[in-house]
C-alpha positions as CSV (number, residue, x, y, z in Angstrom):
1,X,-82.5,66.6,12.1
2,X,-86.0,68.0,12.7
3,X,-86.6,71.3,10.9
4,X,-87.3,74.1,13.3
5,X,-88.4,77.7,12.9
6,X,-86.3,80.4,14.6
7,X,-87.3,81.9,17.8
8,X,-86.3,85.4,19.0
9,X,-84.6,84.7,22.4
10,X,-81.8,82.3,21.1
11,X,-81.0,84.6,18.2
12,X,-80.8,87.6,20.6
13,X,-78.4,85.7,22.8
14,X,-76.4,84.8,19.8
15,X,-76.2,88.4,18.7
16,X,-75.0,89.5,22.2
17,X,-72.4,86.9,22.2
18,X,-71.1,87.9,18.7
19,X,-71.7,91.6,18.9
20,X,-68.3,92.4,17.4
21,X,-69.3,90.7,14.1
22,X,-70.2,92.6,11.0
23,X,-73.7,94.1,10.7
24,X,-74.8,91.2,8.4
25,X,-74.2,88.8,11.3
26,X,-77.3,90.2,12.9
27,X,-79.4,89.8,9.8
28,X,-81.3,86.8,11.2
29,X,-82.4,89.1,14.1
30,X,-83.9,91.6,11.8
31,X,-85.7,88.8,10.0
32,X,-87.0,87.4,13.2
33,X,-88.7,90.7,13.9
34,X,-90.3,90.8,10.4
35,X,-93.3,88.7,9.7
36,X,-92.7,85.9,7.3
37,X,-88.9,86.3,7.1
38,X,-86.4,83.6,8.1
39,X,-89.0,80.8,8.4
40,X,-88.8,77.5,6.5
41,X,-92.0,76.7,4.6
42,X,-92.2,73.2,3.3
43,X,-93.2,72.9,-0.4
44,X,-93.1,70.3,-3.2
45,X,-89.6,69.9,-4.7
46,X,-89.3,72.0,-7.9
47,X,-86.8,69.5,-9.3
48,X,-87.2,65.8,-9.9
49,X,-86.5,63.7,-6.9
50,X,-83.7,61.2,-7.6
51,X,-84.3,57.5,-7.6
52,X,-83.8,56.0,-4.2
53,X,-85.1,59.1,-2.4
54,X,-88.6,59.7,-1.0
55,X,-89.9,63.2,-0.9
56,X,-90.8,64.1,2.7
57,X,-88.5,61.4,4.1
58,X,-85.1,61.4,2.5
59,X,-85.5,64.8,1.0
60,X,-87.5,67.8,2.2
61,X,-87.9,70.9,0.0
62,X,-89.3,74.3,0.8
63,X,-88.6,78.0,0.8
64,X,-87.1,80.6,3.1
65,X,-88.0,84.2,2.6
66,X,-85.1,86.6,3.0
67,X,-84.8,90.4,2.7
68,X,-83.6,91.7,-0.6
69,X,-81.3,93.8,1.4
70,X,-80.5,92.5,4.9
71,X,-79.8,96.0,6.2
72,X,-83.4,96.9,5.2
73,X,-85.5,94.0,6.5
74,X,-88.8,95.8,5.9
75,X,-88.2,96.2,2.2
76,X,-88.6,93.8,-0.7
77,X,-88.0,90.1,-0.2
78,X,-86.6,87.1,-2.1
79,X,-87.7,83.4,-1.8
80,X,-84.9,80.9,-1.6
81,X,-85.6,77.3,-2.5
82,X,-84.0,74.9,0.0
83,X,-83.6,71.1,0.0
84,X,-82.7,69.2,3.2
85,X,-81.3,65.6,3.1
86,X,-81.3,64.0,6.5
87,X,-78.3,61.9,7.5
88,X,-78.4,58.1,6.9
89,X,-77.1,57.6,10.4
90,X,-79.4,57.0,13.4
91,X,-77.1,59.2,15.5
92,X,-76.0,62.0,13.1
93,X,-73.5,64.6,14.1
94,X,-75.1,68.0,14.8
95,X,-73.4,70.0,12.0
96,X,-74.8,69.7,8.5
97,X,-72.9,70.2,5.3
98,X,-74.0,73.1,3.0
99,X,-73.1,72.7,-0.7
100,X,-72.3,75.6,-3.1
101,X,-71.8,75.1,-6.8
102,X,-69.9,77.4,-9.2
103,X,-70.7,79.9,-12.0
104,X,-71.6,82.2,-10.5
105,X,-75.0,81.3,-11.9
106,X,-75.0,77.5,-11.8
107,X,-78.1,76.1,-10.1
108,X,-77.1,74.5,-6.7
109,X,-80.2,72.3,-7.0
110,X,-79.2,70.9,-10.4
111,X,-75.6,70.6,-9.5
112,X,-76.1,68.5,-6.3
113,X,-79.6,67.1,-5.9
114,X,-79.5,64.5,-8.8
115,X,-76.5,62.8,-7.2
116,X,-77.9,62.6,-3.6
117,X,-79.4,59.2,-4.3
118,X,-76.1,57.8,-5.7
119,X,-73.4,56.0,-3.8
120,X,-71.4,59.3,-3.7
121,X,-74.4,61.1,-2.3
122,X,-74.8,58.4,0.4
123,X,-71.2,58.9,1.4
124,X,-71.9,62.6,1.9
125,X,-75.0,61.8,4.0
126,X,-73.4,59.0,6.0
127,X,-72.8,61.0,9.2
128,X,-74.5,64.4,8.7
129,X,-77.4,66.2,7.1
130,X,-76.9,67.8,3.7
131,X,-78.4,71.2,2.9
132,X,-78.7,72.6,-0.6
133,X,-79.7,76.3,-0.9
134,X,-80.7,77.7,-4.3
135,X,-79.0,81.1,-3.9
136,X,-80.8,84.3,-4.7
137,X,-81.0,84.7,-8.5
138,X,-80.6,81.0,-9.3
139,X,-83.0,78.9,-11.3
140,X,-85.5,77.7,-8.7
141,X,-85.4,80.8,-6.4
142,X,-87.8,83.7,-6.8
143,X,-87.0,85.8,-8.6
144,X,-84.3,84.2,-10.8
145,X,-82.0,86.2,-13.0
146,X,-82.0,84.0,-16.1
147,X,-81.6,85.7,-19.4
148,X,-83.5,83.7,-22.1
149,X,-82.9,86.7,-24.4
150,X,-79.2,85.9,-24.5
151,X,-79.7,82.2,-24.8
152,X,-81.8,82.6,-28.0
153,X,-79.2,84.9,-29.6
154,X,-76.3,82.5,-28.8
155,X,-78.2,79.5,-30.3
156,X,-78.9,81.5,-33.4
157,X,-75.2,82.4,-33.8
158,X,-73.9,78.8,-33.8
159,X,-73.7,78.9,-37.6
160,X,-72.0,82.3,-37.5
161,X,-68.6,83.6,-36.6
162,X,-68.9,84.3,-32.8
163,X,-66.1,86.9,-33.0
164,X,-67.7,89.1,-35.7
165,X,-68.7,92.6,-34.8
166,X,-72.3,91.8,-35.6
167,X,-72.4,88.7,-33.4
168,X,-70.9,90.6,-30.4
169,X,-73.3,93.5,-30.9
170,X,-76.3,91.1,-31.0
171,X,-75.1,89.4,-27.8
172,X,-74.7,92.8,-25.9
173,X,-78.1,93.8,-27.1
174,X,-79.5,90.6,-25.6
175,X,-77.8,91.4,-22.3
176,X,-79.2,94.9,-22.5
177,X,-82.7,93.5,-23.0
178,X,-82.4,91.1,-20.1
179,X,-81.2,93.9,-17.8
180,X,-84.1,96.1,-18.9
181,X,-86.7,93.4,-18.3
182,X,-85.4,92.5,-14.8
183,X,-85.3,96.2,-13.8
184,X,-88.8,96.7,-15.1
185,X,-90.0,93.9,-12.8
186,X,-88.7,96.0,-9.8
187,X,-85.6,93.8,-9.2
188,X,-82.7,95.5,-7.6
189,X,-79.8,93.9,-9.5
190,X,-77.3,95.4,-7.0
191,X,-78.8,93.2,-4.2
192,X,-77.7,90.0,-5.9
193,X,-74.1,89.8,-4.6
194,X,-72.0,87.5,-2.4
195,X,-72.3,89.7,0.7
196,X,-76.1,89.4,0.7
197,X,-75.9,85.7,-0.2
198,X,-73.6,85.1,2.8
199,X,-76.3,86.6,5.0
200,X,-78.9,84.5,3.3
201,X,-77.0,81.3,4.2
202,X,-76.7,82.3,7.8
203,X,-80.4,83.0,8.0
204,X,-81.5,79.8,6.2
205,X,-79.4,77.7,8.5
206,X,-80.9,79.4,11.5
207,X,-84.4,78.8,10.0
208,X,-83.6,75.1,9.7
209,X,-82.6,74.9,13.3
210,X,-78.8,74.6,12.9
211,X,-76.2,76.6,14.9
212,X,-72.9,75.5,13.4
213,X,-72.5,74.0,10.0
214,X,-69.8,72.9,7.5
215,X,-69.4,74.5,4.1
216,X,-68.3,73.1,0.7
217,X,-67.8,75.4,-2.2
218,X,-66.6,74.8,-5.7
219,X,-65.2,77.4,-8.2
220,X,-67.3,80.6,-7.8
221,X,-68.9,79.0,-4.8
222,X,-65.5,79.4,-3.1
223,X,-65.9,83.2,-3.4
224,X,-69.2,83.0,-1.5
225,X,-67.7,80.6,1.0
226,X,-65.0,83.1,1.8
227,X,-67.5,85.8,2.4
228,X,-69.3,83.5,4.9
229,X,-65.9,82.8,6.5
230,X,-65.3,86.6,6.9
231,X,-68.7,87.5,8.5
232,X,-69.8,84.3,10.2
233,X,-66.7,82.4,11.4
234,X,-68.5,81.6,14.6
235,X,-71.1,79.6,12.6
236,X,-68.5,77.4,10.8
237,X,-67.0,74.2,12.0
238,X,-65.1,73.3,8.8
239,X,-64.8,74.6,5.2
240,X,-63.8,72.6,2.1
241,X,-63.1,74.5,-1.1
242,X,-62.4,73.2,-4.6
243,X,-60.9,75.2,-7.5
244,X,-60.4,78.1,-5.2
245,X,-61.0,81.7,-6.4
246,X,-59.1,84.3,-4.3
247,X,-61.1,87.5,-3.5
248,X,-57.9,89.5,-4.0
249,X,-57.0,88.4,-7.6
250,X,-58.5,89.7,-10.8
251,X,-59.3,86.2,-12.0
252,X,-61.3,87.3,-15.1
253,X,-58.4,89.3,-16.6
254,X,-56.1,86.3,-15.9
255,X,-58.4,83.8,-17.7
256,X,-56.4,83.6,-21.0
257,X,-53.1,83.2,-19.2
258,X,-54.6,80.6,-16.8
259,X,-56.1,78.7,-19.8
260,X,-52.7,78.7,-21.5
261,X,-51.0,77.4,-18.4
262,X,-53.4,74.4,-18.2
263,X,-53.0,73.5,-21.8
264,X,-49.3,73.8,-21.7
265,X,-49.3,71.6,-18.5
266,X,-51.4,69.0,-20.3
267,X,-49.0,68.9,-23.3
268,X,-46.1,68.5,-20.9
269,X,-47.9,65.6,-19.1
270,X,-48.5,63.9,-22.5
271,X,-44.8,64.1,-23.3
272,X,-43.9,62.6,-19.9
273,X,-46.4,59.8,-20.5
274,X,-44.8,57.1,-22.7
275,X,-48.0,55.9,-24.2
276,X,-49.4,59.4,-24.9
277,X,-46.2,60.7,-26.4
278,X,-45.8,57.7,-28.7
279,X,-49.4,58.1,-29.8
280,X,-49.2,61.9,-30.3
281,X,-45.5,62.8,-30.8
282,X,-46.4,66.2,-32.4
283,X,-49.4,67.1,-30.3
284,X,-48.5,70.8,-29.6
285,X,-47.6,71.5,-33.2
286,X,-50.7,69.7,-34.4
287,X,-52.8,71.9,-32.1
288,X,-51.3,75.2,-33.3
289,X,-51.6,74.1,-36.9
290,X,-55.3,73.1,-36.4
291,X,-56.2,76.5,-34.8
292,X,-54.4,78.4,-37.6
293,X,-56.1,76.4,-40.4
294,X,-59.6,76.7,-39.0
295,X,-59.2,80.4,-38.3
296,X,-58.2,80.9,-42.0
297,X,-60.6,78.3,-43.5
298,X,-63.6,77.6,-41.1
299,X,-65.7,74.5,-41.9
300,X,-69.4,73.8,-41.4
301,X,-70.1,70.7,-39.2
302,X,-73.5,69.3,-38.6
303,X,-74.3,68.7,-35.0
304,X,-77.3,67.3,-33.0
305,X,-78.8,69.1,-30.1
306,X,-79.2,66.4,-27.4
307,X,-82.1,68.3,-25.8
308,X,-84.2,68.7,-29.0
309,X,-82.8,65.8,-31.1
310,X,-82.6,68.3,-34.0
311,X,-79.6,68.9,-36.2
312,X,-78.0,72.3,-36.6
313,X,-75.0,73.7,-38.5
314,X,-71.9,74.8,-36.5
315,X,-69.3,77.1,-38.0
316,X,-66.1,75.6,-36.8
317,X,-63.3,78.2,-36.4
318,X,-60.0,77.9,-34.6
319,X,-61.4,80.3,-32.0
320,X,-64.4,78.0,-31.5
321,X,-62.3,74.9,-31.1
322,X,-60.0,76.7,-28.6
323,X,-63.1,77.8,-26.6
324,X,-64.5,74.2,-26.8
325,X,-61.3,72.7,-25.4
326,X,-61.3,75.4,-22.6
327,X,-64.9,74.5,-21.8
328,X,-64.1,70.8,-21.8
329,X,-61.5,71.3,-19.1
330,X,-63.7,73.7,-17.2
331,X,-66.8,71.6,-17.2
332,X,-65.5,68.1,-16.3
333,X,-62.6,67.3,-14.0
334,X,-61.8,64.1,-16.0
335,X,-61.6,65.4,-19.6
336,X,-58.0,66.4,-19.7
337,X,-56.7,62.9,-20.8
338,X,-59.0,63.0,-23.8
339,X,-57.7,66.3,-25.2
340,X,-54.7,64.7,-27.1
341,X,-56.9,62.3,-28.9
342,X,-59.5,65.0,-29.8
343,X,-56.8,67.3,-31.1
344,X,-55.3,64.5,-33.3
345,X,-58.7,63.7,-34.8
346,X,-59.5,67.3,-35.5
347,X,-56.1,67.8,-37.0
348,X,-56.9,64.9,-39.3
349,X,-60.2,66.6,-40.3
350,X,-62.2,64.0,-38.4
351,X,-64.9,65.9,-36.5
352,X,-66.7,63.0,-34.9
353,X,-65.4,63.8,-31.3
354,X,-67.1,67.2,-31.6
355,X,-70.4,65.6,-32.4
356,X,-70.3,63.7,-29.1
357,X,-69.5,66.9,-27.2
358,X,-72.2,69.1,-28.6
359,X,-73.2,70.2,-25.2
360,X,-70.0,72.2,-24.8
361,X,-70.9,74.4,-27.8
362,X,-74.5,75.1,-26.6
363,X,-75.4,77.8,-24.1
364,X,-77.0,76.5,-20.9
365,X,-80.7,77.6,-20.7
366,X,-80.8,77.0,-17.0
367,X,-77.7,79.1,-16.1
368,X,-78.4,82.4,-14.4
369,X,-76.4,84.8,-16.5
370,X,-78.0,87.7,-14.7
371,X,-76.6,86.5,-11.4
372,X,-73.2,86.0,-12.9
373,X,-73.1,89.7,-13.9
374,X,-74.5,91.0,-10.6
375,X,-71.8,89.1,-8.7
376,X,-68.9,89.4,-11.1
377,X,-69.5,93.1,-11.9
378,X,-69.6,93.9,-8.2
379,X,-66.6,91.9,-7.3
380,X,-64.3,91.0,-10.3
381,X,-64.6,93.8,-12.9
382,X,-62.0,96.2,-11.5
383,X,-59.6,95.8,-14.5
384,X,-59.0,97.5,-17.8
385,X,-58.8,95.9,-21.3
386,X,-55.1,96.4,-21.2
387,X,-54.9,94.3,-18.0
388,X,-56.1,91.1,-19.9
389,X,-53.1,88.8,-20.0
390,X,-52.8,87.4,-23.5
391,X,-49.2,86.3,-23.1
392,X,-47.8,82.8,-23.4
393,X,-46.9,80.3,-26.2
394,X,-50.4,80.0,-27.7
395,X,-51.6,83.6,-28.5
396,X,-54.5,82.4,-30.7
397,X,-55.8,80.2,-27.9
398,X,-55.4,83.1,-25.4
399,X,-57.3,85.5,-27.6
400,X,-60.1,82.9,-28.0
401,X,-60.4,82.5,-24.2
402,X,-60.5,86.3,-23.8
403,X,-63.4,86.4,-26.4
404,X,-65.5,83.7,-24.6
405,X,-69.1,84.7,-24.1
406,X,-68.3,84.7,-20.4
407,X,-64.7,85.9,-20.8
408,X,-63.0,89.1,-19.7
409,X,-63.7,91.2,-22.8
410,X,-67.5,90.4,-22.7
411,X,-67.6,90.9,-18.9
412,X,-66.2,94.4,-19.2
413,X,-68.8,95.3,-21.9
414,X,-71.6,93.6,-20.0
415,X,-70.8,95.4,-16.7
416,X,-71.2,98.7,-18.5
417,X,-74.8,97.6,-19.3
418,X,-75.6,95.8,-16.0
419,X,-74.7,98.9,-14.0
420,X,-74.2,97.6,-10.4
421,X,-71.9,99.2,-7.9
422,X,-68.7,97.5,-6.8
423,X,-68.5,96.0,-3.3
424,X,-66.7,97.9,-0.7
425,X,-62.9,97.4,-0.9
426,X,-62.9,95.7,2.5
427,X,-65.1,93.0,1.1
428,X,-62.5,91.9,-1.5
429,X,-59.6,91.7,1.0
430,X,-58.1,88.4,1.9
431,X,-60.1,86.4,4.5
432,X,-58.3,85.7,7.7
433,X,-59.1,83.4,10.6
434,X,-58.6,80.0,12.1
435,X,-61.6,78.1,10.7
436,X,-60.3,74.7,9.6
437,X,-60.1,74.9,5.8
438,X,-59.3,72.4,3.0
439,X,-58.3,73.8,-0.4
440,X,-58.2,71.4,-3.4
441,X,-56.8,72.2,-6.8
442,X,-56.6,70.4,-10.2
443,X,-53.4,70.4,-12.2
444,X,-55.2,70.8,-15.5
445,X,-57.7,73.4,-14.3
446,X,-57.9,76.1,-17.1
447,X,-59.6,78.8,-15.0
448,X,-58.3,78.3,-11.5
449,X,-54.6,77.4,-11.3
450,X,-53.3,75.5,-8.2
451,X,-51.4,78.7,-7.1
452,X,-54.7,80.3,-6.3
453,X,-55.4,77.8,-3.5
454,X,-52.0,78.7,-2.0
455,X,-52.9,82.4,-2.3
456,X,-56.0,82.0,-0.2
457,X,-54.3,79.6,2.3
458,X,-51.6,82.2,3.1
459,X,-54.0,84.3,5.3
460,X,-55.6,81.3,7.0
461,X,-54.0,79.9,10.1
462,X,-55.5,76.4,9.8
463,X,-55.5,75.4,6.1
464,X,-54.5,72.3,4.1
465,X,-53.8,72.5,0.4
466,X,-53.7,69.6,-2.1
467,X,-53.2,69.5,-5.9
468,X,-54.3,66.5,-7.9
469,X,-52.4,65.5,-11.1
470,X,-54.4,64.8,-14.2
471,X,-57.5,66.5,-12.8
472,X,-59.1,69.7,-14.3
473,X,-61.8,71.9,-12.8
474,X,-63.8,70.9,-9.8
475,X,-61.2,68.5,-8.3
476,X,-63.6,66.7,-5.9
477,X,-65.1,65.1,-9.1
478,X,-61.7,63.8,-10.1
479,X,-62.0,60.4,-8.5
480,X,-62.1,58.6,-5.2
481,X,-58.8,60.2,-3.9
482,X,-60.0,63.8,-3.8
483,X,-63.4,62.7,-2.6
484,X,-62.0,60.6,0.2
485,X,-59.7,63.5,1.3
486,X,-62.7,65.9,1.4
487,X,-64.9,63.6,3.3
488,X,-62.2,62.7,5.7
489,X,-61.5,66.3,6.4
490,X,-65.1,67.2,7.1
491,X,-65.4,64.2,9.4
492,X,-62.3,65.4,11.4
493,X,-61.1,68.9,10.5
494,X,-58.7,69.0,13.5
495,X,-55.9,67.3,11.6
496,X,-54.6,67.0,8.1
497,X,-56.6,64.4,6.1
498,X,-54.9,61.2,4.8
499,X,-53.5,62.3,1.4
500,X,-51.4,59.2,0.6
501,X,-53.6,58.4,-2.4
502,X,-52.4,61.4,-4.3
503,X,-49.0,59.8,-5.0
504,X,-50.8,57.1,-7.0
505,X,-52.8,59.5,-9.2
506,X,-51.9,60.1,-12.8
507,X,-53.6,61.1,-16.1
508,X,-55.1,58.1,-17.9
509,X,-54.6,59.4,-21.4
510,X,-57.1,58.1,-24.0
511,X,-55.1,56.2,-26.7
512,X,-56.0,56.4,-30.4
513,X,-56.8,52.7,-30.9
514,X,-59.1,52.6,-28.0
515,X,-60.9,55.8,-29.0
516,X,-61.2,54.6,-32.6
517,X,-62.9,51.4,-31.3
518,X,-65.5,53.5,-29.6
519,X,-66.0,55.9,-32.5
520,X,-66.2,53.1,-35.1
521,X,-67.3,49.9,-33.1
522,X,-66.5,46.6,-34.7
523,X,-69.7,44.6,-35.6
524,X,-68.2,41.2,-34.6
525,X,-67.1,42.5,-31.2
526,X,-70.6,44.0,-30.7
527,X,-72.1,40.6,-31.6
528,X,-69.8,38.9,-29.1
529,X,-70.8,41.4,-26.4
530,X,-74.5,40.7,-27.1
531,X,-73.9,36.9,-26.9
532,X,-72.1,37.3,-23.6
533,X,-75.0,39.5,-22.3
534,X,-77.6,36.9,-23.3
535,X,-75.7,34.0,-21.8
536,X,-74.9,35.8,-18.5
537,X,-78.6,36.8,-18.3
538,X,-80.0,33.3,-19.1
539,X,-77.6,31.1,-17.2
540,X,-78.7,32.2,-13.7
541,X,-82.4,32.0,-14.9
542,X,-81.9,28.4,-16.1
543,X,-80.1,27.4,-12.9
544,X,-82.8,29.1,-10.8
545,X,-85.6,27.2,-12.7
546,X,-83.7,23.9,-12.3
547,X,-83.1,24.5,-8.6
548,X,-86.8,25.3,-8.1
549,X,-87.9,22.2,-9.9
550,X,-85.5,20.1,-7.8
551,X,-86.3,21.8,-4.5
552,X,-87.7,18.5,-3.1
553,X,-84.5,16.7,-3.9
554,X,-81.8,19.1,-2.7
555,X,-79.1,16.5,-2.4
556,X,-79.2,15.5,-6.1
557,X,-76.4,17.9,-6.8
558,X,-72.9,17.3,-5.4
559,X,-71.3,20.1,-3.3
560,X,-69.0,20.8,-6.2
561,X,-71.9,21.3,-8.6
562,X,-73.6,23.7,-6.1
563,X,-70.4,25.6,-5.8
564,X,-70.1,25.9,-9.5
565,X,-73.6,27.2,-9.9
566,X,-73.2,29.8,-7.1
567,X,-69.9,30.9,-8.7
568,X,-71.5,31.2,-12.1
569,X,-74.5,33.1,-10.8
570,X,-72.2,35.5,-8.8
571,X,-69.9,36.2,-11.8
572,X,-72.8,36.7,-14.2
573,X,-74.5,39.1,-11.7
574,X,-71.4,41.2,-11.2
575,X,-70.7,41.5,-14.9
576,X,-74.3,42.2,-15.8
577,X,-74.4,45.0,-13.2
578,X,-71.3,46.5,-14.7
579,X,-72.5,46.2,-18.2
580,X,-75.8,48.0,-17.2
581,X,-73.8,50.8,-15.6
582,X,-71.7,51.1,-18.8
583,X,-74.8,51.4,-20.9
584,X,-76.4,54.0,-18.6
585,X,-73.1,56.1,-18.6
586,X,-73.0,56.0,-22.5
587,X,-69.7,54.3,-23.2
588,X,-68.9,56.8,-26.0
589,X,-68.3,59.4,-23.3
590,X,-65.2,57.5,-22.2
591,X,-63.5,59.6,-24.9
592,X,-64.1,62.6,-22.6
593,X,-62.8,60.8,-19.5
594,X,-64.3,58.1,-17.3
595,X,-67.3,59.3,-15.3
596,X,-66.9,58.8,-11.6
597,X,-69.7,56.2,-11.3
598,X,-68.1,54.2,-14.1
599,X,-64.7,54.3,-12.4
600,X,-66.2,53.1,-9.2
601,X,-68.1,50.4,-11.0
602,X,-64.9,49.1,-12.6
603,X,-64.2,47.1,-9.5
604,X,-67.2,44.8,-10.3
605,X,-65.4,42.8,-13.2
606,X,-62.3,42.5,-11.0
607,X,-64.4,41.1,-8.2
608,X,-66.0,38.6,-10.7
609,X,-62.5,37.1,-11.1
610,X,-63.0,35.3,-7.8
611,X,-66.1,33.3,-8.7
612,X,-64.7,32.9,-12.2
613,X,-61.7,31.1,-10.7
614,X,-64.2,28.9,-8.9
615,X,-66.0,28.1,-12.1
616,X,-62.7,27.2,-13.9
617,X,-61.7,24.9,-11.0
618,X,-65.1,23.2,-10.8
619,X,-65.3,22.8,-14.6
620,X,-61.9,21.3,-14.8
621,X,-62.6,18.8,-12.0
622,X,-66.0,17.9,-13.5
623,X,-64.4,16.8,-16.8
624,X,-61.4,15.2,-15.1
625,X,-63.3,13.1,-12.6
626,X,-66.5,12.7,-14.7
627,X,-68.6,13.1,-11.5
628,X,-71.2,15.3,-13.2
629,X,-73.9,14.5,-15.7
630,X,-73.3,14.8,-19.4
631,X,-75.6,17.8,-19.5
632,X,-74.0,19.7,-16.6
633,X,-70.4,19.6,-17.9
634,X,-71.0,21.3,-21.3
635,X,-73.2,23.9,-19.6
636,X,-70.5,24.7,-17.0
637,X,-67.9,24.8,-19.8
638,X,-70.1,27.1,-22.0
639,X,-70.8,29.6,-19.2
640,X,-67.1,29.6,-18.1
641,X,-65.9,30.3,-21.7
642,X,-68.5,33.0,-22.0
643,X,-67.2,34.7,-18.9
644,X,-63.6,34.5,-20.2
645,X,-64.7,36.0,-23.5
646,X,-66.4,38.8,-21.6
647,X,-63.2,39.6,-19.8
648,X,-61.4,39.7,-23.2
649,X,-64.1,42.1,-24.5
650,X,-63.7,44.4,-21.5
651,X,-60.0,44.5,-22.2
652,X,-60.7,45.2,-25.9
653,X,-63.0,48.1,-25.0
654,X,-60.6,49.4,-22.4
655,X,-63.0,48.8,-19.6
656,X,-60.9,46.3,-17.6
657,X,-58.8,47.7,-14.9
658,X,-58.9,50.3,-12.1
659,X,-59.3,54.0,-12.8
660,X,-59.5,55.5,-9.3
């Protein structure tokens, strides 16, 4: 869609038509009357453009200036970074899809833009434009509310006990320093809340020339989406939400109990899975013993920072392991099935799995912690320390979750420092309405239990709720099933999407033998893989050279020989493509769950079985009927055997099969 600036008359007509809406629904009118506000200004993309996209064609970046307070359009302003991805269709539908990440504080640009050039991104762009708005306070908008003071302190504390009085005091002092710096820059921290951001979204979409739009929000992004639903229902065609956070629930005080529920559910799923239970028969007891041992006798583990390639010492306590497991489930929808193996290794004092998950110990330098406090303190801090739910069968785990750097204990202390007013009570009431809404939940989600989606759906008259087994946080990332349901709903929100695929979903628990092969790879098997790679790479090249040299005599080869070559080239090509994807994904990360791109790519070796069958048949006939040259028959045989060995190797490395 061509980007357009807003004009006054259509906006005034829109205002008259929706005059019963909240005052923020008229914010785009105020901006239209104020020079420079509500206008899209193209600018170079502040983030790397993904491969396959061309800046100015398949992605257009820029800024929209919005009022700091929409009720005071003549006051201070904020510049929001915006990225627009035009649809791949020649006849796109008129309503774009707006994407909102979690946190609050996660950069929308970093969460969504890198994947827009991928097959998943192409599915999103198949019929409609995609809009990514870097919300006020996030990394690429101006100003952002990042707190480098706190990042530096948290990095320095990796070799210390994070629960010590000194460590907590240093962290709170860093929060205090960040707040003072932002205030000294004239930033009104109270203006960075979901109500103002909802008005920003409406204004930006008008600036881009869109009337109605669709909305996808994940985790904390679902809170903002609900505010948009409350104030701007007339602008929304459909809303899809994942890991849904109710506005009416004190989600921070419930974090420990919710984390305990997810861990208990994971243990129950392992018991119900024959392979998992046989591999880890004492999983729950091993976990409790591990946490108790490390809390009593912490160990120092040397880790490597993947960003700096430098080693650092990590003091490993039971509290830190508990927080690491919670972060694993919260960060990646597919990590749940890896937890039993990780616990078993740590219980055996084998800390190698931790060294591959270093990122889950390190604070995120690009996360807007200031925005998290402005939003959460205004909306989710109405609880007392006594309200924090530490009940359940794993009290040490619950206490560790409560003590997280972003947990309820720290939030209450930080909100005393951040000093922003709470939203009006009416802004935290349940959202009502008939906007078609899809609500997705993950069974292993540690922060947002599936019951929360049901809570939000109760006040919506046109809602569909689905829970996905074996999936943790951010269910849309849990495979092709939740993705297809979400895309199907956005395409046609007038009916329930096809959800038959859910019945076939289950957790693919990582078994100990397979994980051990990845942690300690066998040299002979690596050599076999290398040989397969070289043969599959050279065979098509050799056949191509021979075909080029014999181009003047195309009939020298029999039809069967040509078929054998085409089958060989096709099988080699499919397997090489898959091997390249495996290498790019880092196969060691399979321990933490199969990445979505790898699970999609696992169809390639299965497809290669078709040309492989052709190779087997052609090779058999070549030897049986002796109708090929002495040179051709051994070559066909060698390539065929190589392809069979490669299939065996994929099975050995647990890369053969279907994981969607």
